[in-house]
C-alpha positions as CSV (number, residue, x, y, z in Angstrom):
1,G,-5.6,-17.0,5.8
2,N,-3.8,-19.8,4.0
3,A,-0.5,-17.9,4.1
4,A,-0.6,-17.6,7.9
5,V,-1.4,-21.4,8.2
6,N,1.5,-22.2,5.9
7,R,3.9,-20.1,7.9
8,A,2.8,-21.9,11.1
9,L,3.2,-25.3,9.4
10,S,6.6,-24.3,8.2
11,T,7.7,-23.3,11.7
12,L,6.5,-26.5,13.2
13,R,8.3,-28.5,10.6
14,L,11.6,-26.7,11.3
15,M,11.2,-27.2,15.0
16,F,10.5,-30.9,14.9
17,N,13.2,-31.5,12.3
18,Y,15.7,-29.8,14.6
19,A,14.5,-31.8,17.6
20,E,15.0,-35.0,15.6
21,R,18.5,-34.0,14.7
22,C,19.2,-33.3,18.3
23,G,18.3,-36.9,19.2
24,Y,14.9,-36.4,20.7
25,Q,12.4,-39.2,20.0
26,V,9.7,-37.2,18.5
27,Q,7.4,-37.7,15.5
28,N,7.0,-34.8,13.2
29,P,3.3,-34.1,13.1
30,V,3.7,-31.9,10.0
31,R,5.4,-34.6,7.9
32,G,3.3,-35.6,4.9
33,I,0.9,-32.6,5.3
34,E,0.7,-30.5,2.1
35,F,0.7,-26.8,2.5
36,L,-2.4,-24.9,1.5
37,D,-2.7,-23.2,-1.8
38,E,-1.9,-19.5,-1.3
39,G,-2.7,-18.7,-4.8
40,S,-0.3,-16.9,-7.2
41,G,-2.7,-14.1,-7.8
42,R,-3.7,-13.4,-4.2
43,M,-2.6,-9.8,-4.5
44,R,-5.1,-8.7,-7.1
45,I,-4.6,-5.3,-8.7
46,V,-7.7,-3.5,-10.0
47,S,-7.4,-1.8,-13.4
48,L,-8.8,1.7,-14.0
49,E,-11.5,0.3,-16.3
50,E,-12.5,-2.2,-13.6
51,E,-12.5,0.6,-11.0
52,I,-14.8,2.8,-13.0
53,A,-17.3,-0.1,-13.6
54,Y,-17.1,-1.1,-10.0
55,L,-17.8,2.3,-8.5
56,A,-20.6,2.9,-11.0
57,A,-22.2,-0.3,-9.8
58,A,-21.5,0.2,-6.0
59,S,-24.2,1.4,-3.7
60,K,-23.5,3.7,-0.7
61,P,-21.8,3.6,1.6
62,L,-19.6,1.1,-0.3
63,K,-18.9,3.6,-3.1
64,H,-17.5,6.1,-0.6
65,I,-15.5,3.4,1.3
66,A,-14.0,2.1,-1.9
67,R,-13.0,5.6,-3.0
68,I,-11.3,6.3,0.3
69,I,-9.3,3.0,0.2
70,L,-8.3,3.6,-3.4
71,D,-7.1,7.2,-2.7
72,T,-5.5,6.7,0.8
73,G,-4.5,3.0,0.9
74,M,-6.2,2.6,4.3
75,R,-7.2,-0.9,5.4
76,P,-11.0,-1.5,5.1
77,E,-11.4,-1.8,8.8
78,E,-9.6,1.5,9.3
79,V,-12.0,3.2,7.0
80,F,-15.0,1.6,8.7
81,R,-13.8,3.1,12.0
82,I,-13.1,6.7,10.9
83,E,-14.5,9.1,13.4
84,V,-15.5,12.7,12.8
85,A,-13.0,13.8,15.5
86,N,-10.2,12.2,13.5
87,L,-10.8,14.4,10.5
88,D,-9.1,17.7,10.0
89,L,-11.1,19.5,7.2
90,I,-8.7,22.5,7.3
91,Q,-5.5,20.5,6.8
92,K,-7.5,17.9,4.8
93,S,-6.1,15.0,6.8
94,I,-7.3,11.8,8.3
95,F,-5.8,10.5,11.5
96,N,-5.9,6.7,12.0
97,P,-5.4,6.0,15.8
98,F,-5.9,2.3,15.4
99,G,-3.3,-0.5,15.1
100,K,-0.9,-2.5,17.2
101,T,2.2,-0.7,15.9
102,R,3.2,3.0,15.8
103,A,3.4,2.7,12.0
104,A,-0.3,1.8,11.8
105,R,-1.2,4.9,13.7
106,R,-0.7,7.5,11.1
107,K,-2.0,10.7,9.4
108,L,-3.0,10.6,5.8
109,T,-3.8,13.4,3.4
110,M,-7.2,13.5,1.6
111,T,-7.2,13.6,-2.2
112,D,-9.4,16.1,-4.1
113,D,-11.9,13.2,-4.6
114,V,-11.9,12.1,-1.0
115,F,-12.2,15.5,0.6
116,P,-15.7,16.4,-0.5
117,I,-16.9,12.9,0.5
118,L,-15.6,13.1,4.0
119,K,-16.6,16.8,4.4
120,E,-20.2,15.9,3.5
121,L,-20.3,12.8,5.7
122,A,-18.7,14.7,8.7
123,T,-21.2,17.6,8.3
124,N,-24.2,15.3,8.3
125,A,-22.9,12.7,10.8
126,A,-25.4,11.9,13.5
127,T,-22.9,9.9,15.6
128,Q,-19.2,9.9,16.1
129,F,-18.7,7.6,13.2
130,I,-18.5,8.5,9.5
131,F,-19.8,5.1,8.6
132,P,-22.1,4.0,11.5
133,S,-23.6,0.5,11.6
134,P,-27.1,0.3,10.2
135,D,-28.0,-2.0,13.1
136,D,-26.5,0.1,15.9
137,A,-25.5,3.7,15.1
138,S,-23.3,3.8,18.2
139,R,-20.9,1.4,16.5
140,P,-19.0,1.6,13.2
141,I,-20.1,-0.5,10.2
142,G,-18.6,-3.9,10.4
143,S,-18.8,-5.2,6.8
144,V,-19.8,-4.3,3.3
145,R,-19.2,-7.8,1.9
146,K,-22.7,-8.3,0.5
147,A,-22.7,-4.9,-1.2
148,H,-19.1,-5.5,-2.5
149,D,-20.0,-8.9,-4.0
150,A,-23.1,-7.4,-5.6
151,A,-21.2,-4.5,-7.1
152,V,-18.5,-6.9,-8.6
153,R,-21.3,-9.0,-10.0
154,R,-23.2,-6.1,-11.5
155,A,-20.0,-4.7,-13.0
156,K,-19.3,-8.1,-14.5
157,I,-15.7,-8.1,-13.3
158,K,-13.9,-11.4,-13.7
159,P,-11.9,-12.6,-11.9
160,A,-13.5,-11.0,-8.9
161,F,-11.5,-9.1,-6.4
162,R,-11.7,-8.5,-2.7
163,L,-12.3,-5.1,-1.0
164,Y,-8.8,-5.3,0.4
165,D,-7.4,-5.5,-3.1
166,L,-8.2,-1.8,-3.5
167,R,-5.5,-1.2,-0.9
168,H,-3.1,-3.3,-3.0
169,T,-4.1,-1.3,-6.0
170,Y,-3.4,2.0,-4.3
171,A,0.0,0.8,-3.2
172,T,1.0,-0.4,-6.6
173,R,-0.2,2.8,-8.3
174,V,1.8,5.0,-5.8
175,A,4.9,2.8,-6.3
176,M,4.6,3.1,-10.1
177,A,4.2,6.9,-9.7
178,G,7.7,6.9,-8.3
179,V,7.1,7.5,-4.6
180,D,10.1,6.2,-2.6
181,L,9.7,3.1,-0.4
182,P,10.1,4.7,3.0
183,T,7.3,7.2,2.2
184,L,5.1,4.4,0.7
185,A,5.7,2.3,3.9
186,A,4.6,5.2,6.1
187,L,1.5,5.7,4.0
188,L,0.5,2.1,4.3
189,G,1.3,1.8,7.9
190,H,4.0,-0.8,7.5
191,T,6.6,-1.5,10.1
192,N,9.4,-2.3,7.6
193,I,10.3,-1.8,4.0
194,Q,10.2,-5.6,3.3
195,M,6.4,-5.5,3.6
196,T,6.3,-2.7,1.1
197,M,8.6,-4.2,-1.5
198,R,6.0,-6.6,-2.9
199,Y,4.2,-3.6,-4.4
200,V,7.2,-2.5,-6.4
201,H,7.2,-4.2,-9.8
202,P,9.0,-1.9,-12.2
203,A,7.8,-2.1,-15.8
204,E,10.2,-2.2,-18.7
205,E,9.8,1.5,-19.4
206,H,10.8,2.3,-15.7
207,K,13.9,0.2,-16.1
208,R,14.8,2.0,-19.3
209,E,14.1,5.3,-17.5
210,A,16.5,4.2,-14.8
211,T,19.2,3.5,-17.4
212,S,18.6,6.9,-18.9
213,K,19.0,8.6,-15.5
214,L,22.3,6.8,-15.0
215,E,23.5,8.0,-18.4
216,I,22.5,11.6,-17.6
217,F,24.3,11.3,-14.3
218,K,27.5,10.0,-15.9
219,V,27.5,12.8,-18.4
220,A,26.9,15.5,-15.7
221,E,29.7,14.1,-13.6
222,A,32.0,14.0,-16.6
223,L,31.2,17.7,-17.4
224,K,31.9,18.6,-13.8
225,L,35.3,16.9,-13.9
226,A,36.1,18.6,-17.3
227,Q,35.2,22.0,-15.9
228,K,37.3,21.3,-12.8
229,N,40.3,20.3,-14.9
230,Q,39.8,23.3,-17.1
231,R,39.9,25.6,-14.1
232,V,43.0,23.9,-12.8
233,A,44.7,24.2,-16.2
234,T,43.7,27.9,-16.5
235,V,45.1,28.6,-13.0
236,S,48.3,26.7,-13.8
237,A,48.8,28.6,-17.0
238,T,48.2,32.0,-15.3
239,L,50.7,31.2,-12.6
240,G,53.2,30.1,-15.2
241,R,53.0,33.4,-17.0
242,L,53.3,35.3,-13.7
243,N,56.4,33.4,-12.8
């Protein structure tokens, strides 16, 4: 995407600037080139109202795919490639074996909404894939772009969002629910916390709650200290009388 192109341009600019400073007779090919617009709202979060309207307008299998992304945070391509063998209907878990990193290969727990969907699909599956391609059942579905765009259009959602934004929505909701960053990173399959930090945008009430927790902690510590001092004073007085 545009962000990846901009990172490449930025790297080239730094390299050639350094080469020029070192005395090499080179011409910076990136000089004068404007970076692409990455868009301030590229991480679109879907509201609950939009979610309800979108799912009501979505056709199958998009409706099921969207629900799984919203409730597990899986990447769309990870959902497309879910295999029956990777579902544990006893433990209610999904194992994702795909990804270049160990973090991407992870086990996720089904929600109460996702479990009956995957149980039905696994029970009725004619191939190894939960979402087989309509053109070749031996392969997983490759895209639901047309169905997604149609659902957004029918639901009259503006501005529109991408299917991947449902993953962003999941992550933001989990972060706002108070799940710690290491756990959220593991759920999303991130290799480091920095990738996960962009989903943490504490609201004012969360900041006030943090202050309240600090006040409660301070009072509790003060009480502990007072009780400790009281015990010391009592022991000292008792020893004084004995002497």
